[in-house]
C-alpha positions as CSV (number, residue, x, y, z in Angstrom):
1,M,172.4,121.0,48.3
2,D,169.4,122.5,50.2
3,L,166.4,121.3,48.7
4,Q,164.4,123.7,50.4
5,L,162.0,121.2,51.7
6,T,161.7,122.7,55.7
7,G,158.1,123.4,56.3
8,K,156.8,121.4,53.5
9,T,154.5,118.7,54.6
10,A,154.5,115.2,52.6
11,L,152.4,112.1,52.9
12,V,153.9,108.9,51.8
13,T,151.6,106.1,51.4
14,G,152.7,102.4,52.4
15,S,155.8,103.7,54.0
16,Y,156.1,101.7,57.1
17,R,158.3,99.4,55.2
18,G,160.4,98.9,52.1
19,T,161.1,101.9,49.7
20,G,158.7,104.0,51.2
21,F,160.4,104.0,54.5
22,I,163.7,105.1,52.9
23,I,161.7,107.9,51.2
24,C,160.4,108.9,54.6
25,K,163.8,108.8,56.0
26,T,165.3,111.0,53.3
27,L,162.6,113.5,53.6
28,I,162.8,113.8,57.3
29,D,166.6,114.3,56.8
30,E,165.8,117.3,54.3
31,G,163.3,118.9,56.9
32,A,159.9,117.9,55.6
33,N,157.1,117.2,57.9
34,T,156.5,113.6,56.9
35,L,153.4,111.5,57.4
36,V,154.3,107.9,57.7
37,H,151.6,105.6,56.5
38,G,150.7,102.0,57.8
39,M,147.8,99.9,56.5
40,K,147.0,99.0,60.2
41,E,148.0,99.9,63.6
42,P,150.5,100.0,64.9
43,Q,152.8,99.9,61.6
44,A,153.0,103.5,61.4
45,E,153.9,104.0,64.8
46,E,156.6,101.4,65.0
47,A,158.2,103.1,61.7
48,V,158.1,106.5,63.3
49,E,159.8,105.2,66.2
50,E,162.6,103.5,64.1
51,L,163.0,106.6,61.7
52,G,163.2,108.8,64.9
53,G,160.6,111.2,63.3
54,G,157.6,111.6,61.3
55,I,153.8,111.6,62.0
56,P,152.1,108.4,62.0
57,I,148.8,107.6,60.2
58,N,147.2,104.2,59.9
59,A,144.5,103.2,57.1
60,D,143.8,100.4,54.7
61,I,143.8,102.2,51.6
62,T,142.9,99.1,49.4
63,T,139.3,100.3,50.2
64,L,137.3,103.3,49.5
65,D,136.6,103.8,53.2
66,G,140.2,103.3,53.9
67,C,141.1,106.1,51.5
68,Q,138.6,108.4,53.0
69,T,140.1,107.6,56.4
70,L,143.6,108.3,55.3
71,I,142.4,111.5,53.5
72,E,140.6,113.1,56.6
73,S,143.6,112.1,58.9
74,A,146.0,113.7,56.5
75,S,143.9,116.8,55.9
76,Q,144.5,118.3,59.2
77,Y,148.3,118.5,58.5
78,F,147.9,120.7,55.4
79,V,149.8,118.4,52.8
80,D,151.9,120.0,50.1
81,I,153.4,116.9,48.8
82,I,151.6,113.5,47.9
83,I,153.8,110.5,47.2
84,N,151.5,107.4,46.2
85,N,154.2,104.9,46.9
86,Y,151.7,102.1,48.2
87,G,151.5,99.3,45.4
88,T,151.7,95.3,45.4
89,A,152.4,92.9,43.2
90,D,150.0,89.7,44.1
91,L,150.7,86.8,41.9
92,N,148.7,86.0,39.0
93,S,149.0,84.7,35.3
94,W,147.2,84.7,31.9
95,K,146.2,81.0,32.8
96,D,144.2,82.1,35.7
97,G,141.2,83.4,33.8
98,D,140.0,85.1,37.0
99,S,139.0,88.7,36.9
100,D,139.3,89.1,40.9
101,A,143.2,89.3,40.5
102,W,142.7,92.1,37.9
103,F,140.1,94.1,40.2
104,S,142.4,93.8,43.0
105,A,145.6,94.9,41.2
106,F,143.8,98.0,40.0
107,E,142.2,98.7,43.5
108,K,145.7,98.7,45.2
109,N,147.7,100.2,42.3
110,V,145.6,102.8,40.8
111,L,142.3,103.7,42.8
112,S,144.3,103.9,46.0
113,A,146.4,106.7,44.4
114,Q,143.4,108.3,42.4
115,R,141.2,108.6,45.6
116,I,143.8,109.9,47.7
117,T,145.1,112.4,45.1
118,H,141.4,113.4,44.4
119,G,140.8,113.9,48.2
120,L,143.8,115.9,49.1
121,L,144.5,117.9,45.9
122,P,141.7,120.7,46.3
123,E,143.5,122.0,49.4
124,I,147.1,121.7,47.7
125,L,145.6,123.8,44.7
126,K,144.7,126.8,47.0
127,K,148.5,127.1,47.8
128,K,149.4,127.3,44.1
129,W,152.5,124.9,45.0
130,G,152.8,121.2,45.4
131,R,153.7,117.8,44.3
132,V,152.0,114.6,43.2
133,I,154.7,111.7,42.7
134,N,153.5,108.4,41.8
135,L,155.7,105.1,42.1
136,G,155.7,102.9,39.0
137,T,157.7,100.4,37.5
138,T,159.6,99.8,34.3
139,G,157.7,96.6,34.1
140,S,154.8,98.6,32.9
141,T,157.0,99.7,29.8
142,K,158.5,96.2,29.4
143,P,156.3,93.7,31.1
144,N,157.1,90.0,31.1
145,R,154.3,87.4,30.9
146,K,154.3,87.1,34.9
147,N,151.9,89.1,37.0
148,P,150.0,90.7,34.0
149,A,147.6,92.4,36.2
150,Y,150.1,94.2,38.1
151,Y,151.9,95.5,35.1
152,S,148.6,96.5,33.5
153,A,147.7,98.4,36.7
154,K,150.9,100.2,36.7
155,G,150.6,101.2,33.1
156,A,147.3,102.6,33.9
157,L,149.0,104.5,36.8
158,S,151.5,105.9,34.3
159,T,148.6,107.0,31.9
160,M,146.8,108.6,34.9
161,T,149.8,110.6,35.9
162,V,150.3,112.1,32.4
163,S,146.5,113.0,32.4
164,L,146.8,114.8,35.9
165,A,149.7,116.8,34.5
166,A,147.5,118.2,32.0
167,E,144.9,119.0,34.4
168,L,147.5,120.6,36.7
169,A,149.0,122.9,34.0
170,N,149.6,126.6,35.1
171,S,148.7,125.6,38.8
172,G,152.0,125.5,40.4
173,I,151.7,121.6,41.3
174,T,153.6,119.3,39.4
175,T,153.1,115.6,38.9
176,N,155.3,113.0,37.9
177,I,155.8,109.1,38.1
178,V,159.0,107.4,39.2
179,S,159.6,103.8,37.8
180,P,162.2,101.7,39.3
181,G,163.5,98.4,37.8
182,L,164.4,95.6,40.2
183,I,165.4,97.2,43.5
184,L,167.5,95.5,46.2
185,T,165.4,95.2,49.3
186,P,165.9,92.6,52.2
187,E,163.0,90.4,50.6
188,V,164.7,90.6,47.0
189,K,167.8,89.7,48.5
190,T,166.6,86.7,50.5
191,A,164.7,85.3,47.5
192,F,167.6,85.2,45.2
193,V,169.9,83.7,47.8
194,N,167.4,80.9,48.5
195,Q,167.1,80.3,44.6
196,A,170.8,80.1,44.3
197,I,171.0,77.4,47.0
198,Q,168.3,75.4,45.5
199,K,170.1,75.5,42.3
200,N,173.5,74.8,43.7
201,E,174.8,78.2,42.6
202,D,177.2,80.5,44.4
203,P,175.0,82.0,47.0
204,S,177.2,85.0,47.7
205,W,175.6,88.2,46.9
206,E,178.4,89.3,44.8
207,A,178.0,86.3,42.5
208,I,174.1,86.8,42.4
209,E,173.9,90.2,41.6
210,A,176.6,89.7,38.8
211,R,174.4,87.2,37.4
212,I,170.9,89.1,37.7
213,A,172.5,92.3,36.6
214,K,174.3,90.8,33.5
215,D,172.1,92.9,31.2
216,I,172.1,96.1,33.2
217,P,174.7,98.8,32.1
218,I,175.8,99.8,35.7
219,G,176.3,96.1,36.7
220,R,174.0,96.2,39.5
221,I,170.5,96.5,40.8
222,T,168.9,99.9,42.1
223,R,169.3,100.6,45.6
224,R,166.3,101.9,47.7
225,E,168.3,104.9,48.8
226,E,168.7,105.8,45.2
227,V,165.0,105.8,44.4
228,A,164.5,107.9,47.6
229,S,167.0,110.3,46.5
230,L,165.2,110.7,43.2
231,V,161.8,111.0,44.6
232,T,163.0,113.8,47.2
233,F,164.7,115.9,44.6
234,L,161.3,115.9,42.7
235,C,159.6,117.1,45.9
236,S,162.1,120.1,46.0
237,P,161.1,123.6,44.5
238,M,164.5,122.9,42.6
239,A,162.4,120.4,40.3
240,D,159.8,123.1,39.3
241,A,160.3,122.3,35.7
242,I,160.2,118.5,35.8
243,H,156.3,117.9,34.9
244,G,154.5,114.9,33.3
245,Q,157.3,112.6,33.2
246,N,157.9,108.9,33.7
247,I,161.2,108.8,35.2
248,K,163.0,105.3,35.1
249,I,165.6,104.4,37.4
250,D,167.0,100.9,36.6
251,G,170.7,101.2,35.8
252,G,170.0,101.9,32.0
253,A,168.2,98.6,31.7
254,L,165.8,100.4,29.3
255,G,166.7,102.9,26.7
256,I,170.1,102.2,25.9
257,V,171.0,100.8,22.5
258,S,174.3,98.9,22.4
């Protein structure tokens, strides 16, 4: 399937590693000019070298000044597609009682996306075609007691996406949020293996995944490549009719009634 992305330019924030890196790889494979973002030098350059393509941009987007730096750098490439992938779950709990963790969570997971979108959107509007895709989490729909600041921030990101969708009506630009459940990353795999060893459980990944995915209908957790494929499809002109949606990719963990 030709996703018709040749000649389109996409910015993927926080894409020097993790799921964002795989999103960049998928976009590059589909022919999109892809801006690979790192928080500091030489993260983006190293990622571009590993990817074998892409354009490196570095800026610390946890700050207003850093977001402005990224906007200025990206603007020269005439961006069509904004993928606000960057976000992070710093540990906090209800017992902390410290507002700093909450301010930090909103700065990283909401304001970075808002600032970058606000800065780049005017030029995209002139083209009358574009995409804004935010990366959320199913935890904003069904949060647990851990990391309340992070889940609250991602919930705000989802609300922001719907508001932006209303703002962009009849503009030719669509906006959606993709919300994965637990994703298989090297970090996640290592953490679960270490836990299994500490608990004297079977440390093989097959056994571990069977345990942690016992309530997931497909019997496993989501792969980064699956998230990247979904995001890349939403970037395509073939997804013109998908707008203002919170699309969950979690193996059916939410939304299925047994």
